[in-house]
N, C-alpha and C positions, 0 to 999 in steps of 0.2 A: 667617556666608558670605562672600566677598566674589565679585561677576561672576566673576570672570579662576580663578575655583579652580568653574566650572562651566560643561557641554557645551552646554547648551540646558534650557528648559523645555520641558515638553512639555503642552498642555492636549487629553487623550483622552478618547475619550466614554464606554470601560468601563473602570474598573481594575484588572480583569480578564483585558480583554482577549483575542485569540489567536495565541497565542506559535506558532503552525504557520503562521499567516498570512504571505506578502510580498507588500509593495508594488509594487504595480507601478510603473516609475519612465519610462512613456514618458507622452507624449502625445498622445492621439488629434487626427490629420487633419484641418484642418479645424475642426475645436472652438473657439471663439471663448475665451480664457482673461481675466482682470482679472489684470490686475499683469503683469509682467515674470517670463518662465519663469526657473527659477533649478536649477542642481545644486550639490549642497553634498558635499564631501566633506571629512570629521571625522576626526580625527587618528588617532582609533581602528580606522578604516578602513566605520565607515559612512555611507551616499551615501541622499541624500534629496532628491529630486526637486519641485520644485513651483513655483507663485507667489509673490511678494515685488512689497510694495509702497516697499518704502524700503530697499536692500542701499545702503549706502557703508562701501567697507572701512574706513573710517578711524574708523569708527562702531563701538564696544564689539560693539554687535551689532545684529537687525535679523529680521522672524518670516518664516516660511512658511507655506505650508498646500498640505500636500501634493497632486499631480498627482491619486492616488487618491481620488475618494470613499469609499468603502470601508474606506479605511485609518482604525483605529484613534487615528491623530493625526488631532484639528481641526488645529492650528498648531503650531508651534512658536516658540518665541524663540531664536534660535540667535547663540549665544556668536562674536563672530570669531576670538580668539583661539584656539578649540578645534576650527579649519575647518588645513585644509592646503593645501585649493582649493578658488575658488568659481568658478562660470561662468555671466555671464550667456548667455540661448539665444536 
């Protein structure tokens, strides 16, 4: 499989996860963050909000750490081509 055929690579805490849990999509006011705040909209409609250390639109991908510490996703490698909108916040 080639990178342009992927949406993202998700590094998860538990392979079972919790399909009923919805990740929080907002930052706590006044709480410091490491990296830059980012909102990613994938072409399939999924949204991930978190932080990144290296987003550059001309690169094939970048890592995101979700804002929700209770998310099953520890971090993910987002394939830039699979996104429809990326906003640094």
